C-alpha positions in Angstrom: -32.7 2.4 -12.9 -32.7 3.7 -16.5 -31.0 1.6 -19.1 -31.1 3.5 -22.4 -28.6 3.1 -25.3 -27.7 6.8 -25.5 -26.9 6.9 -21.7 -24.0 5.5 -19.8 -24.8 4.1 -16.3 -22.2 4.0 -13.6 -22.6 2.6 -10.1 -20.0 3.1 -7.3 -20.5 0.6 -4.5 -19.4 2.2 -1.3 -19.2 0.2 1.9 -20.2 2.1 5.1 -19.8 1.1 8.7 -21.8 2.8 11.4 -20.3 2.9 14.9 -22.7 3.6 17.7 -20.1 3.2 20.5 -16.9 3.5 18.5 -15.5 6.8 17.3 -15.0 6.0 13.6 -17.0 5.4 10.5 -15.1 3.4 7.9 -15.9 3.6 4.2 -14.3 1.4 1.6 -14.7 2.6 -2.0 -15.0 0.1 -4.8 -15.7 1.1 -8.4 -18.1 -1.6 -9.6 -18.1 -0.3 -13.2 -15.6 -0.5 -16.0 -17.2 2.5 -17.7 -15.1 5.5 -18.2 -15.1 8.6 -20.3 -11.8 9.1 -22.1 -9.0 8.1 -19.7 -10.7 9.5 -16.6 -13.4 8.2 -14.3 -16.7 10.0 -14.5 -16.7 10.7 -10.7 -13.9 11.5 -8.3 -14.5 11.1 -4.6 -12.2 13.0 -2.1 -12.1 14.5 1.4 -13.6 18.0 1.6 -11.3 21.0 2.0 -13.5 22.1 4.9 -12.7 21.4 8.5 -14.9 18.3 8.4 -12.8 17.0 5.6 -10.1 16.5 8.2 -12.1 13.5 9.4 -11.6 11.8 6.1 -8.6 9.7 5.2 -8.2 8.1 1.7 -5.6 5.4 1.5 -5.3 2.4 -0.8 -8.8 2.9 -2.2 -10.4 3.2 1.2 -12.1 6.2 2.6 -12.3 6.3 6.4 -14.5 8.9 8.2 -13.5 9.5 11.8 -16.5 11.3 13.3 -17.0 12.2 16.9 -18.2 9.4 19.2 -21.7 8.4 18.1 -23.8 8.1 21.3 -26.8 6.0 21.6 -30.1 7.8 21.1 -28.5 10.9 19.6 -27.9 12.5 16.2 -24.5 13.3 14.7 -24.5 15.6 11.6 -21.4 16.7 9.7 -21.6 19.1 6.8 -19.2 19.0 3.8 -17.4 15.8 4.7 -16.4 14.5 1.3 -16.8 15.8 -2.3 -18.0 14.3 -5.6 -16.5 15.9 -8.7 -17.7 15.1 -12.2 -15.2 14.9 -15.0 -18.0 14.4 -17.5 -21.5 15.9 -17.4 -23.5 13.9 -14.8 -27.1 14.4 -16.0 -28.5 12.6 -12.9 -26.7 11.5 -9.7 -28.2 10.0 -6.6 -27.3 7.8 -3.6 -29.1 4.6 -2.6 -28.7 2.6 0.6 -30.6 0.5 3.2 -28.9 2.0 6.2 -31.6 3.1 8.6 -31.0 6.5 10.3 -28.3 7.5 7.8 -28.8 10.5 5.5 -26.5 11.9 2.7 -27.2 15.5 1.7 -25.6 18.3 -0.3 -24.4 21.5 1.2 -25.9 22.5 4.6 -29.5 21.6 3.9 -29.9 18.5 6.1 -33.4 17.9 4.7 -32.2 17.7 1.1 -31.4 14.0 1.1 -29.7 12.8 -2.1 -31.9 10.0 -3.3 -33.6 8.5 -6.3 -36.4 11.1 -6.0 -34.0 14.0 -5.3 -31.1 13.8 -7.8 -28.2 16.0 -8.5 -26.9 17.4 -11.8 -23.2 18.1 -12.2 -21.4 19.8 -15.1 -17.8 18.8 -15.9 -15.5 20.1 -13.2 -18.4 20.9 -10.9 -18.2 19.6 -7.3 -20.9 18.5 -4.9 -20.2 18.8 -1.2 -21.7 15.9 0.7 -22.7 15.9 4.4 -23.5 12.8 6.5 -26.1 12.6 9.2 -26.5 9.5 11.5 -29.5 9.3 13.8 -28.8 6.6 16.4 -32.4 6.6 17.6 -33.0 4.5 14.5 -29.5 3.3 13.3 -28.0 0.2 14.6 -24.3 -0.8 14.9 -23.9 -2.7 11.6 -22.1 -3.0 8.3 -23.8 -1.9 5.2 -23.3 -0.2 1.8 -24.6 2.6 -0.2 -24.5 3.1 -4.0 -23.7 6.2 -6.0 -25.6 6.1 -9.3 -24.8 8.5 -12.2 -26.3 8.8 -15.6 -24.3 10.7 -18.2 -25.4 11.4 -21.7 -23.2 10.0 -24.5 -23.8 11.6 -27.8 -21.7 13.0 -30.6 -20.7 16.2 -28.7 -17.0 16.5 -27.7 -14.6 19.0 -26.5 -11.6 20.3 -28.5 -9.3 22.1 -26.2 -6.1 23.7 -27.4 -3.4 25.9 -25.9 -3.6 29.2 -27.6 -1.0 31.4 -25.8 1.6 31.3 -23.0 2.9 34.5 -21.4 5.7 35.0 -18.8 5.7 37.9 -16.4 9.4 38.4 -17.1 12.3 36.6 -18.6 15.2 38.3 -16.7 14.9 38.3 -13.0 16.9 38.1 -9.7 17.2 35.0 -7.6 14.3 34.9 -5.1 11.8 36.7 -7.4 8.5 35.1 -8.5 7.8 34.2 -12.1 4.2 34.2 -13.3 3.3 32.0 -16.2 -0.2 32.3 -17.8 -1.6 29.9 -20.3 -4.8 30.5 -22.3 -6.9 27.6 -23.6 -9.7 27.6 -26.1 -12.4 25.0 -26.6 -13.5 24.8 -30.3 -15.7 21.8 -29.5 -19.4 21.7 -28.6 -19.0 20.2 -25.1 -17.4 21.3 -21.9 -14.0 19.7 -21.4 -11.4 19.4 -18.7 -7.6 19.7 -19.3 -4.6 19.3 -17.1 -2.1 22.1 -17.7 1.5 21.3 -16.9 4.3 23.7 -16.2 7.7 22.5 -17.3 11.2 23.7 -16.2 14.0 22.3 -18.3 11.6 19.5 -19.5 10.5 18.5 -16.0 6.9 18.9 -14.9 7.0 21.0 -11.7 3.4 21.9 -11.3 -0.1 21.0 -12.7 -3.5 22.8 -12.8 -6.8 21.5 -14.0 -8.9 23.8 -16.1 -12.5 23.4 -17.3 -13.3 25.1 -20.6 -16.9 25.6 -21.9 -17.6 25.1 -25.6 -16.7 28.2 -27.7 -15.0 29.8 -24.7 -11.5 30.5 -23.5 -10.0 30.0 -20.1 -6.7 30.9 -18.5 -4.6 29.1 -15.9 -1.8 30.8 -13.9 1.3 29.3 -12.4 3.4 31.0 -9.8 7.0 29.9 -9.2 9.8 31.3 -7.0 13.1 31.2 -9.0 15.6 30.6 -6.1 18.5 29.3 -8.2 20.6 31.3 -10.6 21.2 30.3 -14.2 19.2 29.9 -17.4 16.0 27.8 -17.6 13.7 26.7 -20.3 10.1 27.4 -19.2 7.1 26.0 -21.0 3.5 24.8 -20.7 2.4 21.4 -22.1 4.1 20.9 -25.4 4.2 24.5 -26.5 7.6 26.0 -27.4 9.7 27.0 -24.4 11.1 30.4 -23.5 14.5 31.0 -21.9 14.5 32.7 -18.5 17.6 34.1 -16.9 18.0 34.3 -13.2 20.8 36.5 -12.0 22.6 36.9 -8.6 21.0 39.5 -6.5 22.9 42.8 -6.0 21.3 43.5 -2.6 21.5 41.2 0.4 19.5 38.1 -0.7 20.0 34.3 -0.7 21.4 32.4 -3.7 20.9 28.7 -3.7 22.8 26.0 -5.5 21.9 22.3 -5.6 24.7 19.9 -6.3 26.1 16.4 -5.6 22.9 14.5 -6.2 23.5 10.8 -5.6 21.6 7.6 -5.4 22.4 5.3 -2.5 21.9 2.3 -4.8 21.4 2.3 -8.6 19.5 -1.1 -8.6 16.6 -1.9 -6.4 13.7 -4.4 -6.4 10.1 -3.4 -7.3 8.4 -2.4 -4.1 11.5 -1.0 -2.5 12.5 2.7 -2.1 15.4 4.5 -3.7 17.3 6.9 -1.4 18.4 10.1 -3.1 20.6 12.8 -1.5 21.8 16.2 -2.6 23.6 19.2 -1.2 21.9 22.5 -1.0 24.1 25.5 -0.5 23.3 29.2 0.1 26.0 31.3 -1.7 24.1 34.5 -1.2 24.5 37.1 1.5 21.2 36.7 3.4 19.3 33.9 5.1 16.6 32.4 2.9 14.4 29.4 2.2 14.3 27.2 -0.9 12.4 24.1 -2.1 14.5 21.1 -3.2 12.5 19.1 -5.7 12.9 15.4 -6.4 12.2 14.6 -10.1 11.6 11.0 -11.3 11.6 11.0 -15.1 9.7 14.0 -16.3 7.8 14.8 -13.1 8.5 16.3 -9.7 7.3 13.8 -7.2 8.4 15.1 -3.8 9.8 18.3 -2.2 11.8 19.5 0.8 11.9 23.0 2.3 15.4 24.1 3.4 16.3 27.3 5.3 20.0 28.3 5.2 22.1 31.2 6.4 24.8 32.7 4.1 27.5 30.2 3.1 25.6 27.4 4.9 24.9 24.1 3.3 22.7 21.1 4.1 22.1 17.6 2.8 18.5 16.8 1.8 17.4 13.2 1.5 14.5 11.7 -0.3 13.0 8.2 -0.3 10.8 7.2 -3.2 9.1 3.9 -3.7 9.1 2.2 -7.1 6.4 -0.4 -7.7 7.0 -1.0 -11.4 10.2 -2.5 -13.0 12.1 -0.3 -15.4 14.8 2.4 -15.6 14.1 5.8 -14.1 16.1 9.0 -14.4 16.4 10.8 -11.0 17.4 14.4 -10.3 17.1 16.9 -7.4 16.3 20.5 -8.5 18.1 19.9 -11.8 21.1 18.2 -10.3 21.4 14.8 -12.1 21.5 11.8 -9.7 21.7 9.2 -12.4 19.3 6.4 -13.1 17.9 3.7 -10.9 17.1 0.3 -12.3 14.1 -1.4 -10.8 14.1 -5.2 -11.2 11.3 -7.7 -10.8 10.7 -8.9 -7.3 11.9 -12.3 -6.4 9.5 -15.2 -6.6 9.2 -17.9 -3.9 7.7 -21.4 -4.2 6.1 -23.0 -1.2 5.7 -26.7 -1.3 3.4 -28.7 1.0 3.6 -32.5 1.0 1.4 -35.3 2.3 -1.7 -33.2 2.9 -4.7 -35.3 2.6 -7.5 -32.8 3.0 -7.8 -29.0 3.4 -8.4 -29.5 7.1 -5.1 -31.4 7.3 -3.3 -28.7 5.4 -4.6 -26.1 7.9 -3.7 -28.0 11.1 -0.6 -29.9 9.9 2.0 -27.2 10.3 1.1 -26.3 13.9 0.8 -30.0 14.8 4.2 -30.6 13.2 5.8 -27.8 15.1 4.2 -29.0 18.3 5.4 -32.5 17.7 8.9 -31.3 17.1 9.0 -29.6 20.4 7.5 -32.6 22.1 10.0 -35.0 20.7 12.8 -32.6 21.5 11.7 -32.3 25.1 11.2 -36.0 25.4 14.7 -36.7 24.1 16.2 -34.1 26.4 14.3 -35.7 29.4 15.6 -39.1 28.4 19.2 -37.9 28.2 19.0 -36.3 31.6 17.0 -38.9 33.3 20.0 -40.8 34.9 21.3 -37.5 36.3 17.9 -36.6 37.8 17.7 -39.9 39.6 21.4 -40.5 40.4 21.0 -39.5 44.0 18.3 -42.1 44.5 20.4 -45.0 43.2 18.5 -45.7 40.1 20.5 -47.3 37.3 
C-alpha cells in the first residue's frame, strides 16, 4: 500500500460473515483510521436506494445484509446492495479480503471486481454502487473481514463555497399552498467542495440538502415546503437574511391547521431517557386536509407526524425523543413552544465484591453463594418441620 507524504491513507475494516445455511450476512463496520478531511469522514457507507438496498440495515455502526438463503454449491449475486460516497476526492479506492468465493463489484458488471489491481476513482459527492457475489462452491461458512482502502491527495487546493442568492416563489400565499425556496452557491476555490444547505423557518432548521460545487462554478439547491398554517413566518437559508412570508386563510374550501398546547410530560429527565412531548392539532378550515406536525429540539426538526383532520376536528400528537447528552434543550411542536427539558447526568452505581481470592472465585462465588443460601434455607425448613413429618410414627 502506498505511503507518500502528500497522500492520506484511510482503511475501513469491515467484518463480513458468510452464511451457507443461514439467510443472513452480517457486516459490522469499524473505522480503523482517525484521518478525516475537515469535519467529515472521507467515505460514507449506506444502504443502496435500490430494491437490494432493502436487504441492508445500518444500526449502531453495524451493517447487516439479509440476503436470500445461501444454498450449498450455488451462487448468490445481488447488484447495488450498498453505496460508498466520497466527501473528498478519492484518487484510488479498492477492497481487499481473504474470503474465498466472495466478490465485490461496482454497478452490474459482475466481472469487474473491486481490488488492488482494479481500483475506483471517486470525485467529491460521487457515489459507487457496490454489489456482492457469493459462490458457495468455493466459500465456506466462516467469519472474516474485508478492507476498504482509499488514497486521497492532500495539497494546497481547497474549496471556497458561499451562498450568493436566495429566492422565494412567493411571499404571500394561502394555507395549503407550496413555497419554493431556491439557494444559489458559488465556489471561488480551486477544489470541488460539498456544502449542507439548511432551510430555516422562524430560526428552526426544517430541511437540509447537500450540494457539491465544482471550482469556479455555481450550483443551486431547491427546497419545497407546504405552508399549512396561517400566520407570518421568517424564511431563510443558512445564515443569510430572512424574508417574511405571510400565509392567509383560504377563501375557498380548504383546511386551516393550528398547533397549540404543546407540553412536556416531564421537564427533567436523565440522560438516556426519552422526553414525551404532546401538542394539539386543530383544523379550523372548511375542508378535510393533512398536515405534518414537526418536533423541534433546539434549532432542528428531529421528528414528524402526519395528521389528517376534518373541519373543526382536533387531535393530540405525541412524540418521544431520547436525549443521550446532559444539558438544557428547548422543545417545540410546529412553532408551539413546549418549554425546555433539562437532561441530567445518569446515576452512578458502585458494586463491591469482598473476599474474592482469585478471578475464578469471583466468577463462581455469586452462584455458589446463591445456591448455598437456598440449601441452608431448605435445610432449616426441613429441620423445623421434621417433628411434624414424623409425629405419626411416634418419633420424638
